C-alpha positions in Angstrom: 0.0 0.0 0.0 1.4 3.4 -1.0 2.3 6.1 1.5 -0.2 8.4 -0.3 -3.1 5.9 0.2 -2.2 5.4 3.9 -2.1 9.1 4.4 -5.5 9.4 2.7 -7.1 6.7 4.9 -5.6 8.4 8.0 -7.1 11.7 7.1 -10.5 10.1 6.3 -10.5 8.2 9.6 -9.6 11.4 11.6 -12.3 13.4 9.8 -14.8 10.6 10.5 -13.9 10.5 14.2 -14.2 14.3 14.4 -17.7 14.1 12.9 -18.8 11.6 15.6 -17.3 13.7 18.3 -19.1 16.8 16.9 -22.4 14.9 17.1 -21.8 13.7 20.6 -20.8 17.1 21.8 -23.9 18.7 20.2 -26.1 16.0 21.8 -24.7 16.8 25.2 -25.3 20.5 24.6 -28.9 19.7 23.6 -28.3 21.1 20.1 -30.3 18.3 18.6 -30.5 19.7 15.1 -26.7 19.6 14.8 -26.6 16.2 16.7 -28.9 14.4 14.3 -27.0 15.7 11.3 -23.7 14.3 12.6 -24.9 11.2 14.4 -27.4 9.8 11.8 -24.6 8.8 9.3 -22.7 6.9 12.1 -26.0 5.2 13.2 -26.5 4.0 9.6 -22.9 2.6 9.7 -23.7 0.6 12.8 -22.4 2.7 15.7 -24.6 1.5 18.6 -24.3 4.6 20.7 -25.2 6.8 17.7 -28.2 4.5 17.0 -29.4 4.8 20.6 -29.1 8.6 20.5 -30.8 8.9 17.2 -33.6 6.7 18.5 -34.0 8.9 21.5 -34.2 12.0 19.4 -37.0 10.5 17.2 -38.7 9.2 20.4 -38.8 12.7 21.9 -39.0 14.9 18.8 -35.7 16.5 19.4 -34.0 17.8 16.2 -36.5 15.8 14.1 -40.2 15.3 14.0 -41.4 12.9 16.6 -41.6 9.4 15.1 -42.0 6.5 17.5 -41.6 4.0 14.6 -38.2 5.4 13.7 -37.3 5.5 17.4 -38.1 1.8 17.8 -36.1 1.0 14.7 -33.0 2.6 16.0 -33.4 1.4 19.6 -33.7 -2.1 18.3 -30.5 -1.8 16.2 -28.6 -0.6 19.2 -30.2 -3.0 21.6 -29.3 -6.0 19.4 -25.7 -4.9 19.6 -25.9 -5.0 23.4 -26.4 -1.3 24.2 -27.9 -1.5 27.7 -29.7 1.9 27.6 -31.2 1.0 24.2 -32.4 -2.3 25.6 -34.0 -0.4 28.5 -35.6 2.1 26.2 -37.0 -0.7 24.0 -38.3 -2.4 27.2 -40.1 0.8 28.2 -41.6 1.1 24.7 -43.1 -2.5 25.0 -44.2 -1.8 28.6 -46.2 1.3 27.6 -47.1 0.4 24.1 -45.3 3.4 22.6 -44.5 2.8 18.9 -45.2 -0.9 19.3 -48.1 -3.1 20.6 -47.9 -3.4 24.4 -46.2 -6.6 25.2 -45.1 -7.4 28.8 -43.1 -10.5 27.7 -41.0 -8.4 25.3 -40.6 -5.7 27.9 -39.4 -8.1 30.5 -37.0 -9.7 28.1 -35.3 -6.4 27.2 -35.3 -5.2 30.8 -33.6 -8.5 31.7 -30.9 -8.0 29.1 -30.1 -4.5 30.3 -30.4 -5.6 34.0 -27.8 -8.3 33.5 -25.4 -5.5 32.4 -26.1 -3.7 35.7 -28.4 -1.0 34.3 -30.2 0.2 37.4 -33.4 1.4 35.9 -33.8 -1.9 34.1 -33.2 -3.8 37.3 -35.9 -1.7 39.0 -38.5 -2.2 36.2 -37.8 -5.9 36.0 -38.3 -6.1 39.8 -41.7 -4.4 39.4 -42.6 -6.9 36.7 -41.8 -9.8 39.0 -43.7 -8.2 41.8 -46.8 -7.7 39.7 -46.4 -10.8 37.5 -46.3 -8.8 34.3 -44.5 -10.7 31.5 -43.0 -13.1 34.0 -44.5 -15.4 36.6 -45.1 -13.4 39.8 -42.1 -14.0 42.0 -41.8 -11.9 45.2 -38.4 -13.4 46.1 -36.9 -12.4 42.7 -38.5 -9.0 43.0 -37.0 -8.6 46.5 -33.6 -9.6 45.3 -33.6 -7.0 42.5 -35.2 -4.2 44.6 -32.6 -4.7 47.3 -29.8 -4.6 44.8 -31.1 -1.3 43.5 -32.0 0.1 46.9 -28.5 -0.6 48.2 -27.2 1.6 45.4 -29.3 4.5 46.7 -32.3 4.4 44.4 -35.2 6.1 46.3 -38.0 4.3 44.5 -36.4 0.9 45.2 -36.1 1.8 48.9 -39.8 2.6 49.0 -40.5 -0.7 47.3 -38.4 -2.6 49.9 -40.7 -1.0 52.5 -43.7 -2.2 50.6 -42.4 -5.7 50.5 -41.7 -5.8 54.3 -45.0 -4.1 55.0 -47.0 -6.8 53.1 -44.7 -9.8 53.6 -44.0 -10.2 49.9 -40.8 -12.3 49.4 -39.8 -11.6 53.0 -41.2 -12.1 56.5 -43.6 -9.3 57.2 -41.8 -6.8 59.4 -43.1 -3.3 60.0 -39.9 -2.2 61.7 -38.0 -3.0 58.5 -40.7 -1.3 56.4 -40.3 1.8 58.6 -36.5 1.6 58.1 -36.8 1.6 54.3 -39.6 4.2 54.1 -37.6 6.5 56.4 -34.5 6.1 54.4 -36.2 7.4 51.3 -38.3 10.0 53.2 -35.3 11.6 54.9 -33.8 12.2 51.4 -36.9 14.1 50.4 -38.7 11.5 48.4 -42.4 12.1 48.4 -43.6 8.5 48.1 -41.3 7.6 51.0 -42.7 10.5 53.1 -46.3 9.5 52.3 -45.6 5.8 53.3 -43.9 6.9 56.5 -46.9 9.0 57.3 -49.2 6.0 56.9 -47.1 4.0 59.3 -47.5 6.7 62.0 -51.1 7.2 61.1 -52.0 3.5 61.7 -49.4 2.7 64.3 -47.6 0.1 62.2 -44.0 -0.6 63.4 -44.2 2.5 65.6 -46.6 3.9 68.3 -49.5 5.6 66.6 -48.8 9.3 66.3 -51.1 11.5 64.2 -49.0 14.6 64.7 -46.0 12.9 63.1 -48.2 11.4 60.4 -49.4 15.0 59.6 -45.7 16.2 59.4 -44.8 13.5 56.8 -48.1 13.7 54.9 -47.6 17.5 54.6 -44.0 17.0 53.2 -45.3 14.6 50.6 -48.5 16.5 49.9 -46.6 19.7 49.1 -44.7 17.6 46.5 -48.1 16.6 44.9 -48.3 13.1 46.2 -52.0 12.5 45.9 -52.6 10.0 48.6 -50.8 12.2 51.1 -53.0 15.2 50.1 -56.1 13.1 50.8 -54.8 11.7 54.1 -53.8 15.2 55.3 -57.3 16.4 54.5 -58.7 13.5 56.6 -56.5 14.5 59.6 -57.7 18.1 59.3 -61.3 16.9 59.0 -61.1 14.8 62.2 -58.7 17.0 64.1 -56.2 14.2 64.4 -52.7 15.5 65.0 -53.7 18.9 63.8 -56.4 21.4 64.9 -59.7 20.4 63.3 -60.1 22.7 60.3 -62.7 22.0 57.6 -61.3 24.7 55.3 -57.9 23.0 55.3 -59.6 19.6 54.9 -61.4 20.9 51.8 -58.2 22.5 50.5 -56.2 19.2 50.6 -59.1 17.1 49.4 -59.5 19.5 46.4 -55.8 19.2 45.5 -56.1 15.4 45.5 -59.5 15.4 43.7 -58.1 17.7 41.0 -55.6 15.0 40.2 -58.4 12.5 39.8 -58.2 10.7 43.2 -61.6 9.1 43.6 -61.5 8.8 47.4 -60.8 12.5 47.7 -63.8 13.2 45.5 -65.9 11.0 47.8 -64.5 12.8 50.9 -65.4 16.2 49.3 -68.9 14.9 48.5 -69.3 13.7 52.1 -68.3 17.1 53.5 -70.7 18.8 51.1 -73.6 16.6 51.9 -72.9 17.0 55.6 -73.0 20.8 55.4 -69.4 21.4 56.3 -68.7 23.9 53.5 -69.7 26.8 55.7 -67.4 28.8 58.0 -64.2 30.7 57.3 -63.4 33.1 54.5 -63.0 31.5 51.1 -63.7 34.5 48.9 -62.2 37.9 48.4 -62.0 41.0 50.5 -65.8 41.4 50.5 -66.1 38.1 52.3 -68.2 36.7 49.4 -67.3 33.1 48.9 -65.8 32.2 45.5 -67.0 28.9 44.1 -65.9 26.5 41.4 -67.4 23.3 40.0 -66.2 19.8 40.6 -67.5 16.3 39.8 -68.2 14.0 42.7 -69.7 10.5 43.0 -73.5 10.6 42.7 -75.7 9.4 45.5 -79.3 8.1 45.5 -82.1 9.4 47.8 -80.9 7.1 50.6 -77.4 8.6 50.5 -75.8 5.5 48.8 -73.2 6.0 46.2 -74.3 5.1 42.6 -71.5 3.2 40.9 -70.2 4.8 37.8 -72.2 8.0 38.1 -71.1 11.5 39.1 -72.8 14.8 39.8 -71.6 18.3 39.4 -71.5 20.4 42.6 -70.2 23.9 43.5 -67.5 24.0 46.2 -65.8 27.0 47.7 -62.3 27.9 46.4 -60.1 27.6 49.4 -57.1 30.0 49.2 
């Protein structure tokens, strides 16, 4: 081979590498129009990392028009080469039915491939599938093993799931103390679901002496992050005066927040307060003390006060500020 040809190939290789680096740099900088221009040629040549990134850009409509079919095509090419993140993304697509028909078996298979490479999110999702029996036979022991592996790495969602397993005795001996340990671990790091679960333990006296005041503290932390069950439970404490001063205005406020997120129990609690005449009292309007109202759907009741399954009625409730 002549020196001139070797020099040409070296220049070509250097230029090609520079193009790939330019694409990766643009991707990291969120300059997706530039990224797709540079990465697509490398994806077509079989570069797995470029294929995964091109798939993500099609998946999310970044730098290109959103196209889930193209996203799946590129994820699959990268996944079949062993790219763990692409395997995970393909698993998520099958789990949710995005760009493909929903298929729990396929989802579990791709999550397993990524999990075996140590991909944490895939390990978490595979654990959930074992816990629920989606795409795999339900197996609490395998779920616990995966959740623990991820929880020990500091994943807050997995720490909450460890609490769930101990609370319910799934794959482990039921142990409220251990459930408290895992919920608290996540809660003290500011994770809303952990805070809500810790509130439940104090609320019902599981693994700890019943303490409504502490339940209210943890519910409030979670409720302020938008955790719907915590909003509803905090409303219940205010309604009954448990751990907090009885305050129907605050009860309505928190029930409304949960109801606005579609939480059916909160809608029922609002309806119960409305039908019991507890919407009076306190200022809910403007400076003129005239109450301001909005409309909300609540479960319908018959003349005997029984809920009518599947039916709702529109009522006016005060806007609590």
